[in-house]
Structure formats: C-alpha cells, structure tokens
C-alpha positions, -999 to +999 in steps of 0.1 A: -814-126-422-820-102-393-835-073-413-837-049-384-799-047-381-791-063-415-773-091-398-770-128-409-781-154-384-759-185-385-771-216-366-746-225-339-735-261-341-716-284-318-688-285-343-683-247-337-677-252-300-641-261-292-630-272-258-663-290-248-666-327-245-704-327-250-731-303-261-766-304-248-796-290-267-818-270-243-850-251-247-829-220-254-800-233-275-768-252-270-752-258-235-715-269-237-704-294-211-668-303-201-678-338-191-698-363-213-733-373-205-723-407-191-700-390-166-726-364-157-750-391-147-724-402-120-718-368-105-725-369-068-730-332-060-740-298-073-704-285-069-691-305-098-724-304-117-721-266-118-683-265-124-683-288-154-711-268-171-691-236-166-673-233-199-637-226-189-616-229-221-647-234-243-648-211-274-669-206-305-646-208-336-653-198-372-640-177-401-656-145-414-651-111-429-676-096-406-669-063-388-699-068-364-706-100-345-733-106-320-736-137-298-769-142-280-767-163-248-784-171-216-758-169-188-763-184-153-743-164-128-733-173-093-733-152-061-729-161-024-757-148-002-746-117+017-719-109-009-721-083-037-732-096-071-703-106-093-693-086-123-707-099-155-684-125-171-663-114-200-666-128-235-631-126-252-630-123-290-598-133-306-589-123-342-562-147-356-552-157-322-550-123-306-574-107-281-592-080-301-624-072-282-644-080-250-681-078-242-705-089-214-740-102-213-760-085-184-789-103-167-795-139-172-802-165-145-788-160-110-777-189-088-774-178-051-754-200-029-771-200+005-747-223+023-710-221+016-703-255+031-731-276+014-732-254-017-771-254-014-784-228-038-815-209-050-821-202-088-838-171-101-845-173-138-837-144-161-836-134-197-811-139-225-788-111-236-763-103-263-725-098-264-718-074-293-685-068-310-680-040-335-653-024-356-635-057-364-610-057-393-628-061-427-608-090-439-611-128-438-600-138-403-602-166-377-625-158-349-626-173-314-652-162-289-641-175-255-671-180-232-670-167-196-651-193-176-673-191-145-707-186-160-729-215-173-736-203-208-763-214-232-755-203-267-786-192-285-777-173-318-748-160-338-754-129-359-728-113-382-727-087-410-709-111-433-712-149-439-696-173-415-675-203-426-661-233-407-628-228-390-598-245-407-576-270-389-545-251-377-526-283-369-519-275-333-514-303-308-543-308-283-534-303-246-558-320-223-556-307-187-574-316-155-571-297-122-589-278-095-604-243-092-570-228-099-570-246-133-607-237-137-597-200-134-608-188-100-598-151-096-588-148-133-604-117-147-614-130-181-615-164-199-582-161-219-564-150-187-568-183-168-534-199-164-541-229-187-554-205-214-523-183-211-500-213-211-517-228-241-513-196-260-476-194-251-471-231-260-490-229-293-514-258-283-551-263-284-565-264-249-592-288-235-595-276-199-610-300-174-603-278-144-633-282-120-636-259-090-635-279-058-638-312-078-603-325-087-609-356-066-596-385-087-631-393-098-631-424-120-656-409-144-632-380-150-604-404-158-626-423-182-635-390-199-598-382-203-592-417-216-617-412-243-607-377-254-582-373-282-551-356-270-514-351-279-504-339-244-520-347-211-515-332-176-533-338-143-529-315-113-536-335-082-539-328-045-554-295-034-590-305-035-583-338-018-567-320+011-593-292+011-622-317+014-603-341+037-616-367+012-590-394+016-563-408+038-529-419+024-541-455+022-569-446-002-550-419-021-522-440-034-543-466-052-567-439-064-538-422-082-526-454-097-562-462-109-566-427-124-533-431-143-542-466-154-575-455-168-559-427-188-533-450-201-560-474-214-568-448-241-534-430-243-508-457-238-478-436-250-491-400-249-469-377-228-485-376-194-475-351-168-485-353-131-484-319-114-485-316-076-501-286-058-487-251-059-476-236-026-506-230-003-493-222+032-525-229+050-525-265+039-488-273+035-486-292+068-522-289+081-548-314+070-583-304+059-611-298+059-609-263+046-635-239+058-645-203+048-635-176+072-653-143+072-639-130+105-620-102+089-649-091+066-636-107+035-637-143+023-606-163+033-601-199+040-584-218+069-576-254+074-592-271+104-573-304+107-547-314+133-511-316+119-503-344+144-527-367+125-503-369+095-489-398+114-521-418+109-525-410+072-542-376+072-531-358+040-514-324+036-499-309+005-464-319+015-475-355+021-492-355-013-462-341-031-439-367-017-463-395-026-469-383-061-432-380-067-427-416-055-456-429-076-443-413-108-408-424-102-419-460-097-442-460-127-417-442-150-395-473-150-421-489-173-435-457-188-409-433-203-436-408-213-448-402-177-434-371-160-437-353-126-436-316-119-436-301-085-463-274-083-440-252-063-419-247-094-450-230-109-458-210-078-435-213-047-423-193-017-408-165-038-439-161-058-461-161-026-440-134-012-444-113-043-479-123-053-497-136-022-530-156-025-558-131-017-580-157+000-551-181+010-561-206-017-564-189-052-540-168-071-550-133-083-547-124-121-510-117-117-506-151-101-523-168-130-499-151-153-469-163-132-481-199-132-487-198-169-453-184-176-436-210-155-456-239-169-449-228-205-412-225-198-409-258-179-432-279-201-435-263-236-401-245-237-371-256-257-354-268-225-385-281-208-397-315-200-399-342-227-435-332-231-435-331-269 
C-alpha cells in the first residue's frame, strides 16, 4: 500500500502486457519487446533495435473499480540533433474499449540521433515519471493503457485506489500485422490513433503490431517470429523500406518474398494471410532509392536518389514491387486459397494524396492514418471485404 496517497501498488507482470512478444526484466522494471530474444540477437542495426523496443500496439490490461490509476515508467525519447525536442508521448487509457483519458510522462532518457543516415545516437539518462489518470467511473471496468508508440517504455509500477484483477478473455480474434514506419505509427498523434490500432478497433480484433520504422526488410528472424506467434489473421505490408534503403534488386526480392511467406506458413498453414503492397508515395513510385533526408526548405522531407532508367536492370521502385507482389500472390494462391493480395493504393491512393498529402513525402499525417484505417477496415474486415475471416 502506498500510504502517502492511499494507493495500492500491484506488481506488473508479463501477462498484463498485451501486444508484446517478449518482456525483459531491467534494473527499473519490465521492458516490452515486439520481437523475441532469439530474433533480437540477430538484429544488425540500431534502427530495428530501437524500433522493436518502441511499444507500438502494446498495452497494459486489467480490470478494476479504481477511479485513480498511476503508471510509473521510464521512457526513452528520441530527437534528431538540431531539431526541437519531441512532445512527450501519450498514454491512452481505454475504459471498456473506449478512449477515456490521456496522460504523459515528462523527462526520462533522451536518445539524440546525431547522424540521420547512419542513425548514430547519443544517450542521456534521465529519471522515471508517472502517468496519472483520475475521475474514472467508479464501477468494475476493463482498462487498457496503451503505451506511447514511439517511446521505449520501461514499466515500473502500477498504483490504483482499488484492487486490480486480471483481464478476462473477450474472445476477439488476434490480428498479427507486420509493416514499416507507417504501420509503426509515424506521425500518428497518440498510440490508439496509428492506422493499425484504428483498424483493429473498427474490425473488433486484438492487434499484435510488428510495424518497425525503417525495418520492414523481409528479415528471416521477423518471419520466424510471426510463424511462432498465435494469430487468427495475418497481414504483411511489403515494399516501401526495401525501396527506401535500396536494399535489394528484383532478383533477390522475389525469392525473399517467397521465403518470408514459406516461413509464416510453417506455423500458420491455413490462417488467412494478406500481402499488402505500398500505399501511394510519389517520390518512389518510379524512382529507385536510396531515400535521403532533405532539409533544403527548412523542414524534414525525403527525396529518392536513384536513376529511374535502372529499373531495366532490376532496381526496385514501388510500381515494380506492386507488380511483382501481385504476380507472386496470384501464383501461390493456386495452392493456397487463404492467401490474398491488397494493392496499397486502395488504402491511400491518388485521390487521398490530393486531399491529404504526405507532409514529409513518405508518412501520412493523423488524418492520413484515419483514412488508411477506414479503408483497411472496410476492405478487409467489412461484410463485403476480402475472405479474411
């Protein structure tokens, strides 16, 4: 019992953290991970190491009659050298599935990116803080606290003014999704406003979000993690990071896609599996990568540096990738009736770009996330959607 505020301290356990594939015990508390330890040992760069530890889609779940809830955490925030410090990440508290309150945790560790190309960084250590929620309804209720999607978050203590009980199984299907920074939630303004979180809410499914900023690169360890994760629905959004990084040529891309799908199918032989190609991104539709930051106009934007003529020798663009993904899925679907393809431009295409342009030429703004979510929910989870049920 916390006698100073008359609050009950309940130990946070891994079972209370939904949406994480692994939980690491640190000197401070529990650090949720979105890749298992075996996969993390194979990560080749800091970009993915940071992204998988940022808890997009991870939430603390329990039941209580409490009207006051405190969650003590140690956040690690990220800033690019020369840019203003980011706003503190939001903690979204849902009561019986509806957003009821938000809070932030000031301070914490600060990770300063000193080189935008290499992602080299400096870490300044800080102190824990507390997200506090008050005036909650005084009845038994299901609580979800969604952690900030772009802040590494060590969960230290849960304090409430009424006892906490385990969450009950609500019977929802599990949707396992893998994608890039757009799926991770770049430019979304709070954790339940990323497009996968919004689509999951509209579709009535339980989200496991493996969207990793800059790191949807058909890594075999990610495929193995998906293979080993229980799921009722699976989607993989492929392409934008491969073009951004100029990571492959067509010769390597095609067997890599087959290998990724083969690995998932080892653990999920008949689970509905949806391959989603990139949304519209004009700077890379027909221009290969690499993608480089552009600060010439005083704000961060991105531009593609490749030569469109080199498509003839296997350089990848978004249109090349869409054509190849459609071909691969059509070919495999003859033996796999539960495999489907969705053109990403049906989620965000030319009309959407005209109405809701990409602020940095790559990532949608909050309204863009809502548009993508609405289209995905309609096309995939809707009554007349894909056979993704």
